[in-house]
ZADO-1210 file (C-alpha; in nm, 4 decimals, padded with zeros to 6 digits):
<atoms>
<atom x="09.1153" y="00.0215" z="13.3424" code="MET" pos="1"/>
<atom x="09.4034" y="-00.1055" z="13.1018" code="THR" pos="2"/>
<atom x="09.3838" y="-00.1639" z="12.7785" code="PRO" pos="3"/>
<atom x="09.3674" y="-00.6174" z="12.8137" code="VAL" pos="4"/>
<atom x="09.0928" y="-00.5627" z="13.0084" code="ALA" pos="5"/>
<atom x="08.8918" y="-00.2617" z="12.8318" code="LEU" pos="6"/>
<atom x="08.9161" y="-00.4874" z="12.5406" code="HIS" pos="7"/>
<atom x="08.7573" y="-00.8353" z="12.7787" code="THR" pos="8"/>
<atom x="08.4654" y="-00.6230" z="12.8609" code="LEU" pos="9"/>
<atom x="08.4073" y="-00.5111" z="12.5319" code="VAL" pos="10"/>
<atom x="08.4728" y="-00.8215" z="12.3933" code="GLU" pos="11"/>
<atom x="08.2346" y="-01.0049" z="12.6847" code="ALA" pos="12"/>
<atom x="07.9983" y="-00.6830" z="12.5381" code="SER" pos="13"/>
<atom x="07.9919" y="-00.8442" z="12.1848" code="ALA" pos="14"/>
<atom x="07.9024" y="-01.1637" z="12.3139" code="TYR" pos="15"/>
<atom x="07.6223" y="-01.0857" z="12.4875" code="PHE" pos="16"/>
<atom x="07.4364" y="-00.8639" z="12.2507" code="VAL" pos="17"/>
<atom x="07.5470" y="-01.0833" z="12.0092" code="GLY" pos="18"/>
<atom x="07.3388" y="-01.3749" z="12.1455" code="MET" pos="19"/>
<atom x="07.0367" y="-01.1697" z="12.2002" code="ARG" pos="20"/>
<atom x="07.0380" y="-01.0554" z="11.8556" code="VAL" pos="21"/>
<atom x="07.0451" y="-01.4194" z="11.7896" code="PHE" pos="22"/>
<atom x="06.7475" y="-01.5200" z="11.9862" code="LEU" pos="23"/>
<atom x="06.5388" y="-01.2236" z="11.8362" code="TRP" pos="24"/>
<atom x="06.6248" y="-01.3452" z="11.4926" code="GLN" pos="25"/>
<atom x="06.5310" y="-01.6678" z="11.5637" code="ARG" pos="26"/>
<atom x="06.2064" y="-01.5861" z="11.7238" code="ARG" pos="27"/>
<atom x="06.1514" y="-01.3245" z="11.3744" code="LEU" pos="28"/>
<atom x="06.2709" y="-01.5982" z="11.1241" code="LEU" pos="29"/>
<atom x="06.1486" y="-01.8792" z="11.2080" code="ALA" pos="30"/>
<atom x="06.3418" y="-02.1129" z="11.0879" code="LEU" pos="31"/>
<atom x="06.2148" y="-02.4887" z="11.0414" code="PRO" pos="32"/>
<atom x="06.5841" y="-02.5934" z="11.1590" code="ALA" pos="33"/>
<atom x="06.5837" y="-02.4279" z="11.4305" code="LEU" pos="34"/>
<atom x="06.2018" y="-02.4881" z="11.5427" code="ALA" pos="35"/>
<atom x="06.2333" y="-02.7737" z="11.7663" code="ASP" pos="36"/>
<atom x="06.3875" y="-02.5726" z="12.1646" code="ARG" pos="37"/>
<atom x="06.6553" y="-02.9005" z="12.1805" code="ASP" pos="38"/>
<atom x="06.6862" y="-02.9449" z="11.8385" code="GLN" pos="39"/>
<atom x="06.7853" y="-02.5087" z="11.8077" code="SER" pos="40"/>
<atom x="07.0183" y="-02.5561" z="12.0845" code="LEU" pos="41"/>
<atom x="07.2504" y="-02.9046" z="11.9343" code="ALA" pos="42"/>
<atom x="07.2910" y="-02.6115" z="11.6687" code="ILE" pos="43"/>
<atom x="07.3669" y="-02.3416" z="11.9110" code="GLY" pos="44"/>
<atom x="07.6443" y="-02.5363" z="12.1402" code="VAL" pos="45"/>
<atom x="07.7639" y="-02.7218" z="11.8118" code="ALA" pos="46"/>
<atom x="07.8350" y="-02.3658" z="11.6256" code="ALA" pos="47"/>
<atom x="08.0380" y="-02.2893" z="11.9465" code="ILE" pos="48"/>
<atom x="08.1935" y="-02.5788" z="12.0375" code="VAL" pos="49"/>
<atom x="08.3450" y="-02.5299" z="11.6202" code="GLY" pos="50"/>
<atom x="08.3827" y="-02.1792" z="11.6708" code="ALA" pos="51"/>
<atom x="08.6751" y="-02.2280" z="12.0014" code="ALA" pos="52"/>
<atom x="08.7946" y="-02.5137" z="11.8866" code="ILE" pos="53"/>
<atom x="08.8706" y="-02.3155" z="11.4643" code="GLY" pos="54"/>
<atom x="08.9842" y="-01.9735" z="11.6672" code="ALA" pos="55"/>
<atom x="09.2386" y="-02.1510" z="11.8474" code="LYS" pos="56"/>
<atom x="09.3457" y="-02.3655" z="11.5076" code="LEU" pos="57"/>
<atom x="09.3116" y="-02.0868" z="11.3375" code="GLY" pos="58"/>
<atom x="09.5421" y="-01.8451" z="11.4993" code="TYR" pos="59"/>
<atom x="09.8142" y="-02.1827" z="11.5199" code="TRP" pos="60"/>
<atom x="09.7687" y="-02.1747" z="11.1718" code="ILE" pos="61"/>
<atom x="09.8971" y="-01.7886" z="11.1662" code="GLU" pos="62"/>
<atom x="10.1135" y="-01.8082" z="11.3974" code="ASP" pos="63"/>
<atom x="10.2787" y="-02.1668" z="11.4613" code="PRO" pos="64"/>
<atom x="10.6234" y="-02.0080" z="11.5263" code="ARG" pos="65"/>
<atom x="10.4694" y="-01.8366" z="11.8465" code="ASN" pos="66"/>
<atom x="10.2167" y="-02.0666" z="11.9137" code="ALA" pos="67"/>
<atom x="10.4420" y="-02.3906" z="11.9387" code="PHE" pos="68"/>
<atom x="10.7831" y="-02.1592" z="12.0153" code="ALA" pos="69"/>
<atom x="10.7200" y="-02.3666" z="12.3788" code="ALA" pos="70"/>
<atom x="10.6000" y="-02.7072" z="12.2626" code="PHE" pos="71"/>
<atom x="10.5583" y="-02.9504" z="12.4219" code="PRO" pos="72"/>
<atom x="10.4086" y="-02.6581" z="12.7093" code="ASP" pos="73"/>
<atom x="10.0229" y="-02.5919" z="12.5921" code="TRP" pos="74"/>
<atom x="10.0099" y="-02.2651" z="12.7496" code="ARG" pos="75"/>
<atom x="10.1373" y="-02.0746" z="12.4557" code="ARG" pos="76"/>
<atom x="09.9353" y="-02.2751" z="12.2227" code="LEU" pos="77"/>
<atom x="09.6085" y="-02.1153" z="12.4572" code="LEU" pos="78"/>
<atom x="09.6920" y="-01.7939" z="12.4130" code="GLU" pos="79"/>
<atom x="09.5756" y="-01.6452" z="12.0517" code="GLY" pos="80"/>
<atom x="09.2831" y="-01.6751" z="11.8382" code="LYS" pos="81"/>
<atom x="09.0725" y="-01.5716" z="11.5572" code="THR" pos="82"/>
<atom x="08.8439" y="-01.4346" z="11.3357" code="ILE" pos="83"/>
<atom x="08.8153" y="-01.5823" z="11.0688" code="VAL" pos="84"/>
<atom x="08.9131" y="-01.9419" z="11.2679" code="GLY" pos="85"/>
<atom x="08.6162" y="-01.9155" z="11.4636" code="ALA" pos="86"/>
<atom x="08.3670" y="-01.8535" z="11.1553" code="LEU" pos="87"/>
<atom x="08.5016" y="-02.1281" z="10.9854" code="LEU" pos="88"/>
<atom x="08.5047" y="-02.3814" z="11.2693" code="GLY" pos="89"/>
<atom x="08.1508" y="-02.2934" z="11.4086" code="GLY" pos="90"/>
<atom x="07.9900" y="-02.3716" z="11.0499" code="LEU" pos="91"/>
<atom x="08.1899" y="-02.6593" z="11.0754" code="ALA" pos="92"/>
<atom x="08.0579" y="-02.7690" z="11.4240" code="GLY" pos="93"/>
<atom x="07.7388" y="-02.6652" z="11.3024" code="VAL" pos="94"/>
<atom x="07.7372" y="-02.9043" z="10.9846" code="GLU" pos="95"/>
<atom x="07.8855" y="-03.2276" z="11.1463" code="LEU" pos="96"/>
<atom x="07.5498" y="-03.0970" z="11.4459" code="CYS" pos="97"/>
<atom x="07.2774" y="-03.1012" z="11.1189" code="LYS" pos="98"/>
<atom x="07.3958" y="-03.4033" z="10.9791" code="ARG" pos="99"/>
<atom x="07.4149" y="-03.5657" z="11.2845" code="ALA" pos="100"/>
<atom x="06.9872" y="-03.4679" z="11.3508" code="LEU" pos="101"/>
<atom x="06.9222" y="-03.5410" z="10.9754" code="ARG" pos="102"/>
<atom x="06.8599" y="-03.1792" z="10.9827" code="VAL" pos="103"/>
<atom x="06.9068" y="-03.1128" z="10.6177" code="ARG" pos="104"/>
<atom x="06.7612" y="-02.6812" z="10.6733" code="ALA" pos="105"/>
<atom x="06.9136" y="-02.4418" z="10.6903" code="SER" pos="106"/>
<atom x="06.9839" y="-02.2793" z="11.0164" code="SER" pos="107"/>
<atom x="07.2547" y="-01.9806" z="10.8890" code="GLY" pos="108"/>
<atom x="06.9756" y="-01.6734" z="10.8151" code="ASP" pos="109"/>
<atom x="06.9642" y="-01.6425" z="11.2672" code="ALA" pos="110"/>
<atom x="07.3081" y="-01.5812" z="11.2604" code="PHE" pos="111"/>
<atom x="07.4526" y="-01.3872" z="11.0536" code="ALA" pos="112"/>
<atom x="07.2740" y="-01.0311" z="11.2002" code="LEU" pos="113"/>
<atom x="07.4535" y="-01.1330" z="11.5164" code="PRO" pos="114"/>
<atom x="07.8349" y="-01.1901" z="11.3768" code="LEU" pos="115"/>
<atom x="07.8697" y="-00.9332" z="11.2005" code="MET" pos="116"/>
<atom x="07.7335" y="-00.6884" z="11.5549" code="ILE" pos="117"/>
<atom x="07.8636" y="-00.9057" z="11.7512" code="GLY" pos="118"/>
<atom x="08.2440" y="-00.8735" z="11.5594" code="ILE" pos="119"/>
<atom x="08.1860" y="-00.5052" z="11.5138" code="ALA" pos="120"/>
<atom x="08.1746" y="-00.4543" z="11.8868" code="ILE" pos="121"/>
<atom x="08.4592" y="-00.6957" z="11.9389" code="GLY" pos="122"/>
<atom x="08.6537" y="-00.4777" z="11.6886" code="ARG" pos="123"/>
<atom x="08.6069" y="-00.1759" z="11.9259" code="VAL" pos="124"/>
<atom x="08.8066" y="-00.3301" z="12.1975" code="GLY" pos="125"/>
<atom x="09.0482" y="-00.4274" z="11.9452" code="CYS" pos="126"/>
<atom x="09.1289" y="-00.0862" z="11.8197" code="PHE" pos="127"/>
<atom x="09.0657" y="00.0556" z="12.1870" code="LEU" pos="128"/>
<atom x="09.3674" y="-00.2298" z="12.3024" code="ALA" pos="129"/>
<atom x="09.6374" y="-00.0444" z="12.1279" code="GLY" pos="130"/>
<atom x="09.9960" y="-00.2336" z="12.0375" code="LEU" pos="131"/>
<atom x="09.8688" y="-00.5227" z="12.3092" code="ASP" pos="132"/>
<atom x="09.6142" y="-00.6956" z="11.9928" code="ASP" pos="133"/>
<atom x="09.8028" y="-00.6747" z="11.7250" code="HIS" pos="134"/>
<atom x="09.5274" y="-00.6172" z="11.4692" code="THR" pos="135"/>
<atom x="09.6029" y="-00.2882" z="11.3616" code="TYR" pos="136"/>
<atom x="09.7244" y="-00.2770" z="11.0016" code="GLY" pos="137"/>
<atom x="10.1014" y="-00.1548" z="10.9514" code="ASN" pos="138"/>
<atom x="10.2824" y="00.1591" z="10.8588" code="PRO" pos="139"/>
<atom x="10.1041" y="00.4789" z="10.6783" code="THR" pos="140"/>
<atom x="10.1463" y="00.8008" z="10.5826" code="ALA" pos="141"/>
<atom x="09.8007" y="00.8921" z="10.5306" code="LEU" pos="142"/>
<atom x="09.6412" y="01.1575" z="10.7260" code="PRO" pos="143"/>
<atom x="09.3796" y="00.8403" z="10.9604" code="TRP" pos="144"/>
<atom x="09.6314" y="00.6370" z="11.0052" code="GLY" pos="145"/>
<atom x="09.6467" y="00.6346" z="11.3933" code="VAL" pos="146"/>
<atom x="09.9356" y="00.6224" z="11.6715" code="ASP" pos="147"/>
<atom x="09.8634" y="00.2882" z="11.8982" code="PHE" pos="148"/>
<atom x="10.1353" y="00.3994" z="12.1573" code="GLY" pos="149"/>
<atom x="10.4970" y="00.3239" z="11.9735" code="ASP" pos="150"/>
<atom x="10.4680" y="00.6729" z="11.7808" code="GLY" pos="151"/>
<atom x="10.4048" y="00.4730" z="11.4260" code="VAL" pos="152"/>
<atom x="10.0472" y="00.5703" z="11.2344" code="ALA" pos="153"/>
<atom x="09.9508" y="00.2525" z="11.1221" code="ARG" pos="154"/>
<atom x="09.6246" y="00.1106" z="10.9129" code="HIS" pos="155"/>
<atom x="09.3432" y="00.1520" z="11.1379" code="PRO" pos="156"/>
<atom x="09.2120" y="-00.1912" z="11.0584" code="THR" pos="157"/>
<atom x="09.0006" y="-00.2656" z="11.3440" code="GLN" pos="158"/>
<atom x="08.8051" y="00.0652" z="11.2231" code="LEU" pos="159"/>
<atom x="08.8233" y="-00.0567" z="10.8460" code="TYR" pos="160"/>
<atom x="08.6010" y="-00.3577" z="10.8751" code="GLU" pos="161"/>
<atom x="08.3931" y="-00.2182" z="11.1862" code="ILE" pos="162"/>
<atom x="08.2720" y="-00.0088" z="10.8604" code="ALA" pos="163"/>
<atom x="08.2932" y="-00.2648" z="10.6587" code="PHE" pos="164"/>
<atom x="08.0441" y="-00.4977" z="10.8680" code="LEU" pos="165"/>
<atom x="07.7882" y="-00.1617" z="10.8853" code="ILE" pos="166"/>
<atom x="07.8087" y="-00.1785" z="10.4849" code="ALA" pos="167"/>
<atom x="07.7020" y="-00.5100" z="10.4531" code="LEU" pos="168"/>
<atom x="07.4539" y="-00.5783" z="10.7894" code="ALA" pos="169"/>
<atom x="07.2989" y="-00.2467" z="10.6061" code="TRP" pos="170"/>
<atom x="07.3583" y="-00.4584" z="10.2130" code="THR" pos="171"/>
<atom x="07.1855" y="-00.7846" z="10.3429" code="ILE" pos="172"/>
<atom x="06.8903" y="-00.6230" z="10.4826" code="ALA" pos="173"/>
<atom x="06.8604" y="-00.4112" z="10.2523" code="ARG" pos="174"/>
<atom x="06.8615" y="-00.7086" z="09.9844" code="SER" pos="175"/>
<atom x="06.6652" y="-00.9761" z="10.1623" code="ALA" pos="176"/>
<atom x="06.3728" y="-01.0120" z="09.9827" code="VAL" pos="177"/>
<atom x="06.6232" y="-01.0907" z="09.6597" code="ARG" pos="178"/>
<atom x="06.7695" y="-01.3499" z="09.8132" code="PHE" pos="179"/>
<atom x="06.6252" y="-01.7099" z="09.6966" code="ALA" pos="180"/>
<atom x="06.6908" y="-01.9925" z="09.9157" code="CYS" pos="181"/>
<atom x="06.7057" y="-01.9606" z="10.3082" code="VAL" pos="182"/>
<atom x="07.0704" y="-01.9304" z="10.4087" code="GLY" pos="183"/>
<atom x="07.1846" y="-01.6712" z="10.1670" code="ASP" pos="184"/>
<atom x="07.1675" y="-01.4707" z="10.3826" code="ARG" pos="185"/>
<atom x="07.4304" y="-01.6260" z="10.5900" code="PHE" pos="186"/>
<atom x="07.6448" y="-01.7454" z="10.2618" code="ARG" pos="187"/>
<atom x="07.5852" y="-01.3797" z="10.1174" code="ALA" pos="188"/>
<atom x="07.7714" y="-01.2378" z="10.4622" code="PHE" pos="189"/>
<atom x="08.0321" y="-01.5595" z="10.4556" code="MET" pos="190"/>
<atom x="08.1298" y="-01.4728" z="10.1723" code="ILE" pos="191"/>
<atom x="08.1460" y="-01.1265" z="10.1436" code="ALA" pos="192"/>
<atom x="08.4030" y="-01.1131" z="10.5223" code="TYR" pos="193"/>
<atom x="08.6365" y="-01.3671" z="10.4059" code="LEU" pos="194"/>
<atom x="08.6319" y="-01.1294" z="10.0908" code="ALA" pos="195"/>
<atom x="08.7349" y="-00.8433" z="10.2649" code="PHE" pos="196"/>
<atom x="08.9450" y="-01.0376" z="10.5046" code="ARG" pos="197"/>
<atom x="09.1642" y="-01.1772" z="10.1733" code="LEU" pos="198"/>
<atom x="09.1945" y="-00.8261" z="10.0794" code="LEU" pos="199"/>
<atom x="09.2237" y="-00.6674" z="10.3834" code="ILE" pos="200"/>
<atom x="09.5383" y="-00.8492" z="10.5595" code="ASP" pos="201"/>
<atom x="09.7556" y="-00.8070" z="10.3113" code="PHE" pos="202"/>
<atom x="09.8237" y="-00.4091" z="10.5095" code="ILE" pos="203"/>
<atom x="09.8443" y="-00.5758" z="10.8406" code="LYS" pos="204"/>
<atom x="10.1622" y="-00.7357" z="10.9870" code="PRO" pos="205"/>
<atom x="10.2416" y="-01.1299" z="10.9560" code="MET" pos="206"/>
<atom x="10.3729" y="-01.3254" z="11.1713" code="PRO" pos="207"/>
<atom x="10.4106" y="-01.6053" z="10.9309" code="PHE" pos="208"/>
<atom x="10.4000" y="-01.6087" z="10.5287" code="VAL" pos="209"/>
<atom x="10.3087" y="-01.8838" z="10.3360" code="TYR" pos="210"/>
<atom x="10.4018" y="-01.9295" z="09.9351" code="VAL" pos="211"/>
<atom x="10.5899" y="-01.6413" z="09.9905" code="GLY" pos="212"/>
<atom x="10.2377" y="-01.3580" z="09.9687" code="PHE" pos="213"/>
<atom x="09.9971" y="-01.4890" z="10.1828" code="LEU" pos="214"/>
<atom x="09.9200" y="-01.5362" z="10.5942" code="SER" pos="215"/>
<atom x="09.6786" y="-01.8230" z="10.7262" code="GLY" pos="216"/>
<atom x="09.4705" y="-01.5649" z="10.7304" code="ILE" pos="217"/>
<atom x="09.4682" y="-01.5340" z="10.4177" code="GLN" pos="218"/>
<atom x="09.4747" y="-01.9296" z="10.3629" code="LEU" pos="219"/>
<atom x="09.1870" y="-01.9594" z="10.5755" code="LEU" pos="220"/>
<atom x="08.9552" y="-01.7206" z="10.4051" code="CYS" pos="221"/>
<atom x="09.0695" y="-01.9150" z="10.0371" code="LEU" pos="222"/>
<atom x="08.9284" y="-02.1892" z="10.2170" code="ALA" pos="223"/>
<atom x="08.5936" y="-02.1348" z="10.2555" code="GLY" pos="224"/>
<atom x="08.5307" y="-01.8920" z="09.9424" code="LEU" pos="225"/>
<atom x="08.6348" y="-02.2294" z="09.8147" code="ALA" pos="226"/>
<atom x="08.3855" y="-02.3798" z="10.0612" code="TYR" pos="227"/>
<atom x="08.1348" y="-02.1417" z="09.9212" code="TYR" pos="228"/>
<atom x="08.2601" y="-02.1416" z="09.5746" code="ARG" pos="229"/>
<atom x="07.9125" y="-02.2485" z="09.4063" code="HIS" pos="230"/>
<atom x="07.6977" y="-01.9158" z="09.5655" code="ASP" pos="231"/>
<atom x="07.9509" y="-01.6075" z="09.4654" code="ILE" pos="232"/>
<atom x="07.8375" y="-01.5535" z="09.1400" code="VAL" pos="233"/>
<atom x="07.4703" y="-01.5972" z="09.2326" code="ARG" pos="234"/>
<atom x="07.4845" y="-01.4141" z="09.5692" code="LEU" pos="235"/>
<atom x="07.6909" y="-01.1671" z="09.3885" code="ALA" pos="236"/>
<atom x="07.4081" y="-01.0258" z="09.1381" code="GLY" pos="237"/>
<atom x="07.1539" y="-01.0508" z="09.3908" code="ASN" pos="238"/>
<atom x="07.3270" y="-00.7444" z="09.6347" code="LEU" pos="239"/>
<atom x="07.1592" y="-00.4661" z="09.6015" code="SER" pos="240"/>
<atom x="07.4522" y="-00.2037" z="09.6450" code="TRP" pos="241"/>
<atom x="07.2711" y="00.1329" z="09.4881" code="GLY" pos="242"/>
<atom x="06.9438" y="00.2255" z="09.4159" code="ARG" pos="243"/>
<atom x="06.6753" y="-00.0482" z="09.3842" code="ARG" pos="244"/>
</atoms>
């Protein structure tokens, strides 16, 4: 099996497992915003459509030279996607859908764990895909550097992300009783993940640089963190990283 085919198989598994976990979380948490079947379906579709659009827009921002190299040939525009773009696009899609349906309650908590698990599984596929996936880190002399096939040891940033997501899922689950508002689990996930990506992308290749030192992904992370600016300090105090 080729690395691309293996990545596709693992990514499909990530979508499947993430959906099953979402359905479980929806039943377990019994969120009012997802209680109505039709309303829940509409929110789910909005999340998927928003994520698909956001993933593509994120890729265009991350690597505009490659994305628009053959413009107006549209095929190059469909080549890549980004997780950060998908998360922000999915968030926008859900919020717009809820506004249209006049739903004020939060639905995010049911998505937090599925996203963490799904992204972690997907990163396994990214790691196995090697150089073709373009998610590896910069060259490193550290003993755990990984040769992805060209003789250069690089930061295995995919593995860093998997470890971070496992730790984040454990931390949010441990701290759930401390969250004062419905939706805080999802907000905590988004803030932590965007902050992580903002930092980790400094040790990843940047296909295009903005303002001299930031990638397009990092700009999206900053935009997302600005959106959650009022929740950052409040939620950081509620997370239990150490003893109870």
